[in-house]
KOLTI-176985 format. One line per 8 residues: number of its first residue (from 1); for each residue x, y, z of N, C-alpha, C. Coordinates in steps of 0.001 Angstrom, whole numbers, plus 500000, padded with zeros to 6 digits. Last residue first. Example, Ala and Ser with C-alpha at 12.3 -4.5 7.8 and 13.67 -1.06 7.14 Angstrom:
% residues 2
2) 512850:497750:507080:513670:498940:507140:512900:500030:507870  513190:494310:507800:512300:495500:507800:513200:496700:507800 .
END
This chain:
% residues 165
165) 566659:283259:207091:567739:283514:206225:567642:282329:205125  564496:282783:208753:564277:283814:207629:565513:284006:206807  565347:281004:210441:564333:280467:209368:564271:281534:208508  567045:282373:212046:567654:281376:211170:566725:280882:210122  565286:284173:213338:566399:284628:212692:566856:283664:211541  563680:282259:214672:563204:282977:213728:564239:283563:212810  565895:281354:216498:565068:280324:215570:564530:281109:214588  566397:283760:217924:567416:283159:217013:566852:282018:216042 .
157) 563884:284099:219343:564439:285017:218318:565455:284402:217261  563875:281829:220895:562783:281967:219905:563210:282897:218901  566212:282243:222379:566089:281085:221682:565111:281212:220507  565436:284686:223817:566673:284499:222815:566533:283513:221981  561746:285112:223742:563094:284517:224386:564257:284593:223271  559672:287773:223948:560430:286799:222885:561702:286290:223710  558752:289655:225462:557870:288362:225247:558538:287324:224326  560593:291700:225418:560350:290779:226624:559581:289686:226459 .
149) 562030:291518:222115:561248:292165:223235:560999:291040:224451  563082:292159:219005:563324:291299:220248:562658:292161:221272  562770:294111:217020:562274:292635:216746:562277:291759:217946  563644:296596:217265:562381:296203:217867:561884:294835:217597  565955:296780:215808:565878:296830:217070:564721:296452:217877  565924:294674:212832:565392:295923:213616:565559:295594:214967  569028:293392:211952:567619:293278:212296:567263:294547:212999  571324:291997:209698:570847:293533:210195:569437:293163:210605 .
141) 574015:290018:209784:572602:290086:209631:572082:291166:210267  577039:288753:208689:576343:289889:209424:574791:289775:208886  578839:287074:207481:578244:286501:208659:577240:287478:209260  580206:288476:205567:579193:287700:205128:578318:287014:206226  580343:291917:206073:580888:290667:206559:579799:289758:206190  579489:294650:205901:579640:293814:204574:580134:292344:204950  579454:295631:208293:578208:295683:207758:578251:294712:206588  582242:295681:209226:581115:294940:209789:579911:294709:209053 .
133) 583541:296903:207138:584161:295806:207496:583012:294846:208331  582020:299386:206830:581947:298380:205901:582497:297025:206388  581967:301634:208307:581518:300489:209051:581471:299240:208117  582195:303726:206692:583216:303625:207755:583130:302301:208405  579961:303369:205128:581087:303198:204404:582311:303123:205564  577831:304688:206672:578050:303216:206549:579278:302709:205891  578208:307191:208755:578504:306956:207450:578783:305304:207324  575614:308010:211017:576892:307557:210795:577042:307230:209278 .
125) 572995:309027:211420:573957:309091:212528:575185:308790:212128  571335:308420:209382:571635:309716:209482:572675:309995:210612  570639:305876:209710:571388:306180:208529:571945:307603:208650  568888:305737:211874:570290:305364:212082:571239:305825:211027  566089:305760:211446:567024:307105:211418:568457:306828:211609  565503:302879:213472:565034:303914:212251:565764:305130:212489  568301:300815:213957:567221:301756:214660:566740:302606:213464  569407:297417:214034:569239:298550:213287:568032:299440:213974 .
117) 571998:295617:215212:570658:296113:215678:570255:297468:215064  573460:293049:213786:573517:294369:213894:572108:294793:214159  575253:290210:214512:573771:290784:214359:574013:292104:214693  577094:287700:213174:577191:289102:213674:575697:289755:213429  578077:284236:213885:577017:285344:213304:577349:286570:214018  580352:282947:214758:579334:282380:213829:578491:283281:213122  583717:283395:215525:582368:283933:215219:581449:283289:214210  586089:282198:215363:585174:281782:216525:583671:282326:216250 .
109) 587746:283372:213854:587629:282025:213675:586423:281442:214430  588034:286132:214877:587184:285770:213572:586966:284378:213459  590136:286005:216453:588701:285839:217098:587651:285612:215913  592889:285842:216698:592089:285155:215559:590723:284947:215846  593199:286037:220180:593682:286262:218897:592885:285412:217871  592211:287319:223116:591768:286204:222138:592048:286700:220798  593923:288014:225948:593542:288446:224707:593131:287197:223951  592707:286641:229272:593710:286870:228187:593148:287316:226971 .
101) 590636:285950:230713:591493:287177:231335:592493:287368:230251  587449:285398:229909:588830:285147:229593:589434:286254:230221  584173:284243:231046:585402:285228:230970:586685:284637:230585  580681:283935:230989:582037:283241:230872:583142:284242:230478  577711:284175:232748:578905:284641:232017:580046:283761:232001  574770:284419:233420:575537:283270:232954:576709:283619:232140  573069:286202:234379:573728:286619:233254:574315:285501:232549  571402:286440:236614:571259:285267:235655:571891:285580:234415 .
93) 571699:286652:240129:572185:287389:238859:572085:286272:237826  571474:285662:242764:570387:285538:241706:570600:286223:240304  573828:285956:244161:572756:286909:244465:571512:286711:243343  576454:285634:241539:575717:285293:242984:574532:286195:243164  577821:285881:239455:577781:287039:240249:577293:286893:241545  580188:283807:238175:578897:283829:238642:578793:284905:239803  581704:282577:235159:581783:283573:236272:580360:283761:236926  583689:280039:233688:582453:280520:234047:582544:281717:235271 .
85) 586688:280718:231758:586044:280248:232894:584627:280894:233255  589165:280147:229737:587641:280553:229666:586935:279788:230854  591411:278823:230505:591481:280306:230562:590072:280973:230180  591222:276335:230127:590867:276732:231424:590868:278244:231563  591172:276625:226739:591123:275773:227633:590653:276326:229090  591079:277922:224227:591493:278763:225477:591631:277721:226684  590303:276259:222375:591557:276933:222071:591936:277465:223425  587999:274982:223339:589186:274144:222913:590315:274890:222799 .
77) 586430:277236:223640:587035:276486:224788:588019:275659:224482  585964:278010:221048:586714:278841:221951:587356:278120:223126  584574:275858:220088:585797:276090:219543:586644:277052:220451  582367:275855:221897:583171:274754:221892:584628:275050:221279  581119:278271:221189:581731:278193:222654:582771:276932:222575  581004:280458:218745:581014:279111:218889:581885:278626:220185  579238:283477:219095:580582:282914:219194:580327:281241:219252  577934:286265:217957:577399:285076:218386:578696:284011:218069 .
69) 577846:289800:218800:578552:288645:218145:578043:287203:218821  575657:292164:218253:575942:291157:219027:576717:290108:218265  575782:295701:218389:575978:294586:217470:576130:293458:218772  574181:298975:217865:574595:297879:218702:574752:296626:217869  575070:302168:216536:574368:301042:216463:574928:299988:217506  576781:304167:217466:575589:304567:216796:574522:303403:216593  575831:303239:220704:575663:304386:219549:576826:304034:218680  573797:300944:222491:575159:301456:221981:574862:302325:220835 .
61) 571728:299744:223652:571801:301227:223921:573116:301713:223472  571606:297171:222658:570748:298206:222153:571017:299442:222695  573709:295736:223784:573829:296262:222466:572727:297238:222250  572842:294929:226470:574074:295856:226111:574149:296531:224783  570708:293417:225700:570755:294530:226691:571718:295462:226652  571647:291455:224097:570779:292370:223462:570695:293625:224395  572958:290130:226205:573818:290643:225040:572987:291708:224396  570748:289100:227563:571670:290070:228141:572521:290713:227136 .
53) 569484:287534:225564:568820:288799:226046:569812:289736:226825  571228:285377:225438:571120:286362:224294:570523:287634:224647  573339:284133:227672:572070:284722:227638:571956:285625:226469  576036:283585:228064:575030:282589:227611:573711:282835:227331  578258:286062:227401:577220:285698:228080:576480:284490:227385  581680:287075:227808:580802:286552:226833:579717:286077:227874  584470:289355:228198:583198:288779:228762:582276:288300:227662  587768:289536:229017:586720:289511:227758:585566:288788:228316 .
45) 588865:291550:231813:588378:290364:231117:587675:290544:229867  591038:292981:234007:590166:293009:232909:589957:291599:232394  591682:292567:237623:592054:292498:236123:590949:292583:235228  590369:292728:239905:591474:293821:239636:591866:293860:238241  586799:292138:239447:588164:292105:240214:589162:293004:239723  584816:292517:237552:585089:291056:238040:586137:290911:238984  584376:294617:236201:583925:294704:237491:584060:293471:238213  587048:295873:234022:585975:294835:234505:585606:295126:235972 .
37) 588213:296841:230952:587809:297302:232315:586969:296281:232629  589285:294197:228724:588834:295450:229078:588525:295721:230624  591249:291925:226807:590469:292142:228178:590284:293470:228486  590434:292059:223407:591401:292465:224393:590638:292440:225779  590219:290096:220571:589328:290730:221769:590349:290793:222827  591110:290451:217196:591432:290243:218550:590443:290830:219554  591105:291520:214613:590983:290200:214848:591265:289688:216086  591099:294310:214027:592223:293717:214769:592447:292167:214916 .
29) 588621:294348:212665:589875:294918:212075:591178:294364:212738  586856:293259:214687:587058:292651:213362:588413:293175:212661  587162:295078:216663:587419:293721:216901:587547:292989:215642  586347:297457:215606:587838:297306:216218:588059:295807:216371  583816:297065:214944:584797:297284:213915:586084:297029:214427  582803:296770:217614:582774:295630:216637:583696:295785:215579  583122:299364:218601:583806:298181:219045:583809:297019:218291  581183:300588:217012:582547:300977:216983:583465:299853:217468 .
21) 578966:299195:217587:579412:299266:216229:580914:299652:216135  579118:297913:221079:578789:298991:220047:579461:298566:218623  578084:294777:222028:578961:295872:222012:578354:296847:221143  577547:291354:223511:576953:292611:223022:577738:293837:223074  578298:288214:222833:578980:289506:223238:578204:290623:222618  577562:284722:223461:577141:286074:223006:578028:287294:223563  577765:281307:222715:578187:282428:223605:578055:283794:222933  576073:278333:222208:576672:279499:221755:576914:280570:222892 .
13) 576791:275062:223892:575950:276417:223445:576574:277461:222945  578434:273369:224866:578577:273425:223301:577498:274676:223021  578100:273315:227581:579449:273533:227055:579377:273759:225530  575356:272730:227762:575695:273903:228195:577366:274235:227771  575541:269987:226846:574681:270990:226005:575227:272351:226524  577045:268596:228767:577521:268714:227396:576645:269778:226547  575378:269156:230920:576584:269754:230847:577125:269664:229535  573061:267571:230115:572804:268974:230437:574299:269722:230501 .
5) 574157:265080:229666:573537:265751:228749:573483:267320:228838  574846:264427:232440:575780:264714:231322:575339:265399:230175  572280:264560:233635:573190:265512:233997:574259:265540:233023  569590:263608:231374:570652:263155:232168:571555:264385:232514  566163:264564:231388:567564:264806:230789:568666:264327:231725 .
END
């Protein structure tokens, strides 16, 4: 593969954001992602990862449920330009993060899919009607939290997800 193909592919690959169901609801209702507290310096940032597994790691521990937004990176980059920057932790960390230090308005325009991680018994932990904006969105797919594991790559999981739809 030529270097230009690698660069083009990495700039057009999807971006992921793992969060809680509460945060997902706030994002969809406000149609905005605001920079939050960040370990990336003094200013907050909106953080995306190129690694589905990293997004899953964040989302799987969220209460009452975790959510992974799948974003169209090319569209985000076209709108944000240089305000969407790669971030490297260094030291072998492989999160492959992209950051925006500004609020992203009309965020719904960039969402390709919303993955809700379902846990057995979750229906007893919250009222689904309170989260109808997320759960009834036509881009939402609900999957078992057990469907993705260390033996499955993010790419394999997403391919299975798309084949099942």
